[in-house]
Every structure is written in C-alpha cells, then in structure tokens.
C-alpha positions, 0 to 999 in steps of 0.5 A: 299494555297496548298503546293506541294513537289519539282518538277512539277506534271503536264506532260510537255507541248507541247512546251517542245517537246521530249527529256531529258527535258521531263524526268526531272520530273520523275528523283528520288528526291535526299534528302541530299546526294543521293545514287548511280544510276544504272539500276535495275536488274529484280527479279529472277524467280519465283518472276516475280509476285512482281513488282518493284513499286505499287501504288493506291489511291481513295476517299470516302465521308469521307476519301482519301486513297493513298498508294505506295510500291517501291523496295529498291536499295539493292534489285534492285541491287541484283535482289531480289523482293520487300518484302513489301506489302500494301492493302486497301479496302472500307467496303461499308455498313459502309463506313469504310476503312480497310488497311494492310501494311506488311514488309517481314523479309529479312531472310525469304526465300519467304518474298515477298509472306509472306508480300502479303499473310498477307495483303490479309488475314488480309484485308479479315478477317477485312472486314468479322468482320466489316460485322458481328459485329459493335463493335471494331475489334477483332485484335487477330482474324485478326492476327490469321487468317493471321498466319493461311494463312501463315501456309496454304501456307507453307503446300502447299509449303512443299507438304501437311505436317504440318509445325512447326512454325519455318519452317513457319517463315523461309519461310514467316515471316513478320511484319504487321500493320492492322486496320480500319478508321471508319467515324464519325461525330466527326471525323474519328476513327482509330483503328489499331494493329501491329506485328513486327516493322513497324510504324504508325504516325499522321502527323500534316498537318499545322505544319509538325510534326510527332507523332508516334502511336507506340514506335520506334523500337530498334536500331541494327539488328533484328533477324528473331525471337527474343525478340525485334521483333516477326513477323508473324506467331507468334501472340503475346499476347497481341497484340500491338494496339491503337486508335485515332481520326482524324481531318482535320489537321491530316493524318494517315501514316502507313509505313514500316521501309524503310520509317520509318528509314530515316524519324526518328523523322521527323525533317530532310530532309525526314520529310520536304519532305513528310510533304510538299508533303502530305499537300493534297492527291497527285496522286498515281503516285506522292506518288510513285515518292516521296517514291522512293527518293534517300538518301545515306545508305537508301536502303530498300524497302519502303511502305507508306499508308496515310489516310486523312479525308475530311473537312466537306462539302468538295467536292472531 
C-alpha cells in the first residue's frame, strides 16, 4: 500500500472552483508549534541569482533521485539569500548517480556562492574521475578540486591577487557532502564523504527509522573555522568517508543541518512526516513543499537529496 504525507498531492478538481480552497494544498505544513507566517523579503542584490526554492527529480533504470532546497525563515525575514545548494547528475557510461550537497557557513560573506560553486566543482570532478577510472572515487582529489574552485573565485573577487586561506574562508566557507551511487546487481553501492557538519542517513522505509551514516554534529554554535567543524576551503586529512549498500527497503538521504536539526534522531514529528512522505519517491514539487514545513525555532535553510533503489523488475 502506498503511504502518502499529509495533504493532497493532486491539483484541485474543477468542482472546487477558484478562490481560497484551491490554495489550501500549498499552505506550509505545520509540524508541532509552527513558526510565525510572513511574506518573505527578496534577497538583496547581487544575490538575485539564488532563488528562494529549487527542486529537481528524475529516475534511471536503477535509481530514483529527488532533491529540494528552500530558504529558511530567518533569511526570508532579513532579506538574505538561501545559502544551501544541491546538485545531482547521471554518469551515463556507468549508470552511476553523482551528487553534492553544501551548506554555506553563515559567517562567510558570500556563503551562497561558496555552496553552489563547491557543488558544481565536486560534481564535475567526480564525473571526470568516474570516466577516468572504474575504481573507488578519490574523494581527497574531489575535495581539493572544490577547494581550488573556491580559491579561484576568490582571486576574481579580489582582482587577481592570490588569497590566503583565511580570506577564502571569510568569503566562501561551506560544508560539503558528495558521493556516488553505483548500480550493482546485489544492490546499489553508495560511497560518500563529508567536510563539515552536514548529514547523511539511511531511511528504513518499512519501519520509518533513520540511521545516520556520520557521527552527529556537536551541540552549540559552530565557528567559521574551528576544531569541531572544518569547512571548505580547508581539506581535512583524512577526509571523513563511508560506504554502504542499498536495498529496496532503504533510501539514502543527504541533508544540511536545516533538515538534520529538526529531524534529530528521527523519532519525533519531523521524522514521522518524512518517513511517511518518502515511502515512495514524491514529485520534486511535493518534496520542496514538505521541506518547507513550519516548526517553531527551526528557521535555517533546508536542503534534502534522496536516492531510492528500484526493486528488481520494477517499471518507472
């Protein structure tokens, strides 16, 4: 039986007619005590190229992919751009899906640009490496390539001078989770790494349980560069990495802390909402709508990328 999240997914029928009733399905989902509702302010220039909300989704023969990224209430209120980013791409020769999710560090002056450039660079380098070698992804190489890209953007920003690492961090510091899902007859194999404190989980679809793939981040405020969290452009040695095999009962979730913080250990209302809604791949717009839930005190940008394996013989 297909399980669905709260609220209808279909467009209102003609019998509903125009007016407020037709808008009800798109109201934000309240989880527990909702936050205050208000009309978002536009991001200040030159951040017009970073939309409030992005979403995408598609399927291959082996995998279904969805991701969405929404601006948090704090940035909507103060007129700041969304500082999260996500990208995914198919490596056609192998059928592998490469992905990257980034969360620009709020103390960085152009965190939104750091996040999107890190995702683009990581994805481009991963696709190149998949074409060059069939073995495990060289994640240190991917991370160094993303860091070089941030330094390059900083050079342009500073008029051609070579920036020191602290200057690049001040401008573009960002977390990054990047990896690949490889199709395999025994079940897709995930390999991924992270820099910073964004998260990754396996969702046990039949039971609605979340299993973190990395240690939870430490509590408290996180500095721009510190001992607990070291974002790009710094490349840690060693890089935190892991691998896991998916089954038809497991979905891979990659999310920024705007999703991970309200999720917690997955036993609360947010965990229940997403466990139900992600039992099957939703439409991209549905995922964005879910991710934009309203819950008091949780006002950060939210980004979530999900990969589901297709059951053997299943048609999409």
